[in-house]
C-alpha positions in Angstrom: 5.6 -23.2 -1.5 8.6 -21.0 -2.6 8.7 -17.2 -3.1 7.6 -16.2 -7.1 11.6 -15.3 -7.9 10.0 -12.3 -9.2 8.5 -10.6 -6.6 11.2 -8.5 -4.6 10.9 -8.0 -1.1 11.9 -4.6 1.0 14.1 -6.9 3.5 15.1 -10.3 3.7 16.6 -11.4 7.3 18.5 -14.9 7.3 17.8 -16.2 11.1 14.8 -15.6 13.3 16.4 -15.9 16.5 15.3 -12.7 18.6 17.5 -10.6 17.0 15.8 -11.4 13.8 12.5 -11.4 14.9 13.1 -7.8 16.7 13.9 -6.9 12.8 11.2 -8.4 11.9 8.3 -6.7 14.0 10.0 -3.7 14.0 9.8 -3.7 10.0 7.0 -5.2 9.5 5.3 -2.5 11.8 6.9 0.1 9.7 4.9 -1.3 6.8 7.5 -3.1 4.8 7.3 -6.3 2.9 9.5 -8.7 5.1 10.7 -12.3 4.7 12.9 -13.8 7.6 14.4 -17.2 6.1 15.0 -19.7 9.2 16.7 -23.0 8.4 15.6 -24.8 11.4 12.0 -26.2 10.7 10.4 -25.6 14.3 11.5 -23.5 17.0 14.5 -24.5 19.9 12.5 -24.5 22.9 15.6 -24.7 24.8 17.3 -22.0 27.4 19.7 -19.5 25.9 19.9 -16.0 26.8 18.7 -15.0 30.4 19.2 -11.4 31.1 18.0 -7.8 29.6 18.2 -4.6 31.1 15.7 -1.3 31.2 16.5 -0.5 28.2 15.9 -3.7 25.9 12.5 -3.9 27.7 11.8 0.0 26.3 12.8 -1.2 23.1 10.3 -4.3 23.8 7.3 -1.6 24.6 8.8 0.4 21.2 7.9 -2.4 19.4 4.7 -2.7 20.8 5.1 -5.9 22.9 6.3 -4.6 26.6 3.5 -5.6 28.3 3.9 -9.5 27.2 7.1 -9.4 27.6 7.1 -8.0 31.6 4.6 -11.3 31.9 7.4 -13.8 31.4 10.1 -12.1 33.2 11.9 -12.3 36.5 12.8 -8.6 37.6 15.6 -8.6 40.1 14.4 -6.9 43.6 17.4 -6.2 45.1 21.2 -6.8 43.4 23.6 -8.7 42.3 26.3 -9.7 44.5 29.7 -11.1 43.5 30.9 -13.4 47.0 34.1 -14.5 48.1 34.2 -18.4 49.0 33.9 -16.7 52.9 30.3 -15.4 52.4 32.6 -12.0 51.8 30.3 -9.7 49.4 33.2 -8.0 46.9 31.0 -6.2 45.0 27.3 -5.4 45.3 25.4 -3.5 42.0 22.5 -2.4 42.7 19.8 -3.6 40.9 16.3 -2.8 42.1 14.0 -0.9 40.8 13.4 1.0 37.6 16.3 2.2 35.4 16.3 5.3 33.2 14.1 3.7 30.4 11.1 3.4 32.7 11.2 -0.5 32.9 13.0 -2.7 35.8 16.3 -2.2 36.1 17.7 -6.2 35.2 15.3 -8.8 33.9 16.0 -12.6 33.7 13.8 -15.0 31.7 13.7 -18.1 29.9 14.5 -17.2 25.8 11.8 -19.3 24.2 9.0 -17.9 26.2 10.0 -14.3 24.8 10.7 -15.8 21.8 6.8 -17.0 21.6 5.3 -13.3 22.4 7.9 -12.2 19.9 6.7 -14.5 17.4 3.2 -14.5 18.1 3.6 -10.7 17.5 4.6 -11.0 14.4 2.6 -13.9 12.8 -0.3 -10.7 13.4 1.6 -8.6 10.5 0.5 -8.9 7.1 3.7 -7.4 6.0 6.2 -10.3 7.1 6.2 -13.6 6.2 8.1 -16.7 8.4 9.8 -19.8 6.2 10.8 -22.1 9.0 13.0 -25.1 7.7 14.3 -22.3 4.5 18.3 -22.3 4.7 20.3 -19.7 2.7 23.0 -21.6 0.8 23.8 -18.9 -1.1 23.4 -14.7 -1.9 24.5 -12.7 -5.1 24.3 -8.9 -5.4 22.3 -8.0 -8.8 22.4 -4.3 -8.7 19.3 -3.3 -7.2 18.6 -5.9 -5.2 19.9 -9.5 -3.5 19.0 -13.1 -5.2 19.4 -15.6 -2.5 19.0 -19.3 -3.3 17.6 -21.3 -0.7 16.8 -24.8 0.0 14.5 -27.1 2.0 11.6 -29.4 2.7 10.3 -28.0 -1.4 13.4 -27.7 -2.9 15.8 -25.3 -4.1 14.3 -22.1 -4.8 14.8 -17.9 -5.1 14.2 -14.8 -2.8 15.1 -11.4 -3.8 15.1 -8.6 -1.3 16.5 -5.0 -1.8 18.0 -5.3 1.5 19.5 -8.6 3.3 20.2 -8.9 7.1 22.8 -11.5 8.7 20.7 -12.3 12.3 22.3 -15.8 11.6 24.6 -16.2 14.4 28.6 -17.1 15.3 28.5 -18.9 11.8 26.9 -16.3 9.8 26.3 -17.6 6.1 25.7 -13.9 5.4 29.0 -12.3 6.8 31.0 -15.2 4.5 29.5 -13.2 1.6 30.8 -10.0 3.0 35.0 -9.0 2.7 35.1 -7.5 6.2 37.5 -8.3 8.9 37.1 -9.3 12.0 39.0 -8.9 15.2 39.3 -11.1 17.9 40.7 -10.3 21.5 42.0 -13.7 22.2 39.8 -14.1 25.3 38.6 -17.4 26.2 37.7 -19.4 28.8 35.1 -22.7 29.0 31.8 -22.6 31.2 29.6 -25.2 31.6 26.0 -23.1 31.9 23.1 -25.9 33.2 19.8 -24.9 33.6 17.4 -25.8 35.8 13.7 -26.5 36.9 13.8 -26.4 40.7 10.7 -28.4 42.3 10.8 -26.6 45.3 10.4 -23.3 46.3 13.8 -22.4 47.6 14.9 -18.6 48.6 17.7 -17.5 46.9 19.1 -14.6 48.6 20.9 -13.1 46.7 19.0 -13.9 44.0 21.6 -13.5 41.7 25.4 -14.1 42.5 29.0 -15.0 41.4 31.0 -17.5 43.8 34.5 -15.7 43.1 36.0 -18.9 43.9 39.7 -19.6 42.9 38.8 -23.8 43.5 35.6 -22.9 40.6 34.3 -19.4 40.2 30.6 -20.0 39.8 27.5 -18.1 38.5 24.2 -18.4 40.6 21.3 -16.4 38.9 17.7 -16.7 37.8 16.6 -18.5 34.5 13.2 -16.9 34.2 9.8 -17.4 36.3 10.9 -20.5 38.0 13.8 -21.6 36.8 17.6 -21.2 37.9 21.4 -21.5 36.4 24.3 -22.0 37.3 27.5 -21.4 35.5 30.8 -23.4 36.4 34.3 -22.5 35.2 36.4 -25.2 33.3 39.4 -26.4 35.4 42.3 -26.2 33.5 42.9 -29.6 34.5 39.8 -30.9 32.7 38.7 -31.2 29.2 35.6 -29.9 27.2 34.1 -33.4 27.0 34.7 -34.4 30.4 32.7 -31.1 31.7 30.2 -31.7 29.3 28.1 -34.6 31.0 25.3 -34.5 32.6 27.1 -36.5 35.3 29.0 -33.8 35.8 27.0 -31.3 35.6 24.9 -33.1 38.6 28.0 -33.8 41.0 28.5 -29.6 40.6 24.8 -28.9 41.2 25.3 -31.0 44.4 26.9 -29.2 46.9 24.1 -26.5 46.0 21.1 -29.1 47.2 20.2 -29.6 43.2 19.3 -33.5 43.2 17.7 -35.0 40.5 14.7 -35.6 43.3 14.3 -31.9 43.6 15.3 -30.4 40.3 15.0 -31.0 36.5 18.4 -30.3 34.3 16.8 -28.7 31.0 19.8 -28.1 29.4 23.9 -28.9 30.4 26.1 -27.2 27.4 29.3 -26.3 27.5 30.1 -22.7 25.8 33.4 -20.9 25.1 33.5 -17.2 26.5 34.7 -14.9 23.4 35.0 -11.5 22.8 35.5 -10.4 18.7 33.3 -7.9 16.1 33.1 -7.5 12.6 35.3 -4.4 11.3 32.2 -3.2 8.7 28.6 -4.4 9.2 27.4 -3.1 6.0 28.6 -3.6 2.3 26.0 -2.6 -0.4 22.9 -4.2 0.4 24.0 -6.7 2.9 23.8 -5.9 6.7 24.5 -8.0 10.1 23.3 -8.0 13.5 23.3 -9.9 16.6 26.0 -12.3 17.0 26.9 -12.1 13.1 28.3 -8.9 14.0 29.7 -9.6 17.6 30.2 -12.1 20.4 31.1 -11.2 23.9 31.3 -12.3 27.4 28.2 -13.2 29.6 29.8 -11.6 32.4 27.9 -8.1 32.1 24.6 -9.8 30.5 24.7 -7.9 27.7 24.8 -10.4 24.3 21.6 -10.3 22.9 21.1 -7.0 24.5 23.6 -5.6 22.3 21.6 -8.0 19.0 18.3 -6.0 20.0 20.0 -2.5 19.8 21.3 -3.4 16.6 17.8 -4.4 15.9 16.2 -0.7 16.5 19.2 1.3 15.7 19.3 -0.6 11.6 15.6 -0.8 12.0 14.9 3.5 12.3 17.6 3.9 9.8 16.1 1.5 7.0 12.8 2.4 7.4 13.9 6.2 6.4 15.9 4.8 3.4 13.3 2.0 1.8 10.7 4.8 2.1 13.2 7.6 0.4 13.9 9.7 3.2 17.2 9.4 3.7 20.4 8.3 1.6 21.6 4.5 1.4 24.6 6.2 2.9 22.8 7.0 5.7 23.1 2.9 6.6 27.3 3.1 7.1 26.7 5.0 10.4 24.9 1.2 11.7 28.4 0.4 11.9 30.1 3.5 12.9 27.7 3.9 15.8 26.9 0.6 17.1 30.8 -0.6 16.8 31.8 1.5 19.4 28.8 0.6 21.7 29.3 -2.8 21.2 32.6 -2.1 22.1 32.1 -0.5 25.3 30.3 -3.9 26.3 32.9 -5.9 25.4 35.3 -4.6 27.1 33.2 -4.2 30.3 32.6 -8.0 30.1 35.9 -9.0 29.7 37.1 -6.9 32.7 34.2 -8.6 34.7 35.2 -11.7 33.5 39.4 -10.6 34.4 38.2 -10.5 38.0 35.7 -13.4 37.9 37.7 -15.9 36.1 41.2 -16.0 38.9 42.4 -19.4 39.8 45.2 -18.5 41.7 44.9 -18.0 45.2 47.0 -15.8 46.1 45.8 -13.5 43.5 42.2 -14.3 44.3 43.2 -13.2 48.0 44.8 -10.1 46.8 41.9 -9.0 44.7 39.1 -9.9 47.4 41.5 -7.8 50.1 41.3 -4.9 47.6 37.3 -5.5 46.9 36.7 -5.5 50.4 38.7 -2.9 50.9 36.6 -0.5 48.3 33.6 -1.6 50.9 31.9 -3.8 48.0 31.5 -0.4 45.8 30.8 -1.0 42.2 32.3 2.5 41.5 35.7 1.7 43.1 36.1 -2.6 43.6 35.8 -2.5 39.4 37.6 -1.9 37.0 36.9 1.9 35.1 35.2 1.6 31.7 34.2 4.3 29.3 30.5 5.4 29.6 28.3 3.3 26.8 28.3 5.9 23.9 27.4 5.9 20.3 30.5 6.3 18.1 30.5 8.8 15.5 27.2 9.2 12.7 23.6 10.8 12.7 24.4 13.0 15.8 24.8 16.8 16.7 27.7 18.6 15.5 29.3 22.0 16.2 30.4 25.0 14.5 34.2 22.3 13.2 32.4 19.8 12.5 33.2 17.7 15.3 30.4 15.9 17.9 28.4 18.2 19.7 29.4 16.9 23.6 26.9 15.0 25.3 25.2 13.7 22.8 24.9 10.1 21.7 23.8 8.9 25.8 20.6 7.3 26.3 18.0 9.8 27.1 15.3 8.8 29.9 11.3 7.7 30.0 9.7 9.6 32.3 5.9 9.3 33.0 4.1 12.5 31.5 0.5 13.5 31.7 -1.6 14.5 29.0 -5.2 14.9 28.3 -6.0 13.4 31.5 -3.7 10.7 30.9 -0.8 9.3 33.4 1.9 7.1 31.0 5.2 6.4 30.1 6.6 8.4 27.2 6.9 6.6 24.5 3.2 5.3 24.4 2.5 9.2 23.6 4.7 8.8 21.1 4.6 6.0 19.5 8.2 5.8 19.1 10.2 7.4 16.4 12.1 10.7 16.4 10.3 13.0 19.5 11.4 16.9 20.0 10.6 17.3 23.7 10.3 21.5 24.1 10.2 23.7 27.2 6.8 24.6 26.7 5.7 25.3 23.1 7.2 28.9 22.2 10.4 28.0 20.9 8.2 25.7 18.1 6.9 28.7 16.7 10.4 29.6 15.2 10.1 26.5 13.1 9.4 28.0 9.5 7.0 25.6 6.7 9.9 23.8 5.3 11.2 22.5 9.1 7.7 21.7 10.3 7.1 19.4 7.0 10.6 17.9 7.0 9.7 16.8 11.1 6.4 15.8 10.1 7.0 13.9 7.3 9.9 11.8 8.6 7.2 11.1 11.6 9.1 13.4 14.7 6.5 13.8 17.6 6.4 17.1 19.5 6.3 16.6 23.0 5.6 20.5 24.4 6.7 20.3 28.3 4.8 22.2 31.2 5.5 22.1 35.3 2.6 22.2 36.5 -0.7 22.5 34.2 -0.3 22.1 30.6 -3.0 23.0 27.9 -5.2 20.7 26.2 -2.2 19.7 23.6 0.7 20.3 26.3 2.5 17.2 28.6 2.6 17.6 32.0 6.0 16.8 33.0 7.5 14.6 35.9 8.9 15.9 39.3 12.6 16.4 38.2 11.8 15.2 35.1 12.7 16.5 32.0 12.6 20.5 32.4 14.4 20.5 35.1 17.2 18.9 33.4 17.0 20.9 30.3 16.2 23.9 32.3 19.6 23.3 34.0 21.4 23.1 31.0 19.6 25.8 29.8 17.9 24.1 26.9 15.0 25.2 25.1 14.4 21.7 22.9 15.9 18.2 22.9 15.7 15.7 19.9 15.6 12.1 20.6 16.3 9.9 17.6 14.0 6.7 17.4 16.0 4.2 19.5 16.4 6.6 22.6 19.5 8.2 22.3 20.2 12.2 22.3 20.3 13.9 18.7 21.2 16.5 19.8 19.7 19.9 22.1 19.0 23.8 21.4 19.0 26.7 23.7 17.5 29.0 21.9 15.1 29.4 18.8 17.8 30.1 16.6 19.7 26.6 18.0 16.7 24.7 17.2 16.3 25.7 13.3 20.0 24.8 13.2 19.4 21.6 15.2 16.7 20.6 12.9 18.8 22.2 9.7 21.2 19.8 11.4 19.1 16.6 11.0 17.9 17.4 7.6 21.1 17.3 6.4 22.8 14.6 7.8 20.1 12.5 6.5 20.3 13.9 3.2 17.0 13.8 2.3 16.2 13.2 -1.8 14.5 16.1 -3.1 11.2 13.1 -4.5 8.1 13.0 -3.0 7.8 9.7 -0.7 5.4 6.6 -0.4 5.4 7.7 2.9 1.8 7.8 5.1 2.7 11.1 7.4 0.5 12.0 10.5 -1.1 15.2 10.3 0.7 17.9 11.3 1.2 18.5 14.7 3.3 20.7 14.6 1.3 24.0 14.1 -1.4 23.0 16.9 1.6 22.5 19.2 2.8 25.6 18.2 -0.2 27.3 18.8 -0.6 26.8 22.6 
């Protein structure tokens, strides 16, 4: 049955792939009334995205599914290597061990398995309704909400929501109802993607690599546990139709020892890799996330990663707006922050693609000589790219109003010990804003209004100690937060719910100014909120 048209949901999510699922999970866990609308009646159980990094693993952790996702991924044990046809290493990127987020640097996965984890988690939320086989045919803003016209097996219907998020892919219907322009960098390459399940237990070393052969650039990577993926560049004399046949897939796999006797092809499809982004991701009550907002080549493995980052950035801001704790103008920073970060990822992906997609033998030979001379060190062998910082938005400001230095970058997640338990930071805080302090003394400088504000928006204060700590304190990891803070003469660091640094303070006065800046930037309304707040942990910490 269709949802009664008189009901107004907090959020309607159009599209229910990984980005839509993550949005539903994050917003539903925050207590919001969410409805997800997916045009296809059943989940698509074939591989697509195949890689996520340590930051995305941390976001899964924040969504309460970190361990479940970790159980169905294939973490990289060594490095990611590019080789020429002679077998010489052109670049070797260390992907071993954990990244700064406390999770493995690189993880390969089979998308349907990760989607199963996300959908199972959403099904446990009473706050989220998922309607499959329900296509959105139209959108109409009506003042304080949006009216969505739907069609499906139950016939035509209507859904109302205060905000609508288009997570509906490259051909987004939600985007078609917005007036935003699109920046397209004109980067187009056709690649045949072949996802397989080998029947044997072959050893792959390196496990993930690029063959930079001008005769046929090829990607060979994990497709998740028990799976392998090959990607083959379309050559100029080949048509897309010719490349997309199963016969061609087997012909290209044959030199790699893959035949129907030892391998099953799960999926083969030709993708046109593109580089583009939407210039404005919010228009009043309509918002975009994932492929509806941006497309990028896969060479850096950041396509789905960028969509999941979108979900967390948007979710914490919508949470504050829906609870009346921030002005709706906060949502405009979603575009400014994420768009610049995405442009970095697109630029990096294009730079890598321009190195890989070389078909001229002389140009390839010159490339090889240059990269080999650089010792296969990615710092010297690959084109330089800017750091992946957030664009301007909810970030600490200097006295002249410009953003402070060293803000807007991803912060690390270390193990801490608290009341006899050792765990990663976010396992203690549960996500949300986190205020890291060097001991508890500085927190005492905050007045009652500061403390009420921090408690109301769900800030967790983590008072750090180096050798031992009182009951409400946290024992820092060796070479953890305190070593960095003290090196930079900081007494506090305020981390946003998406793990990016809002700002720091060098003394008690600076801490009060930091809190005042956050309050001002959120433009907190004076009206009380219906948000349930935790007990005031700030008082207990400051008394230590």
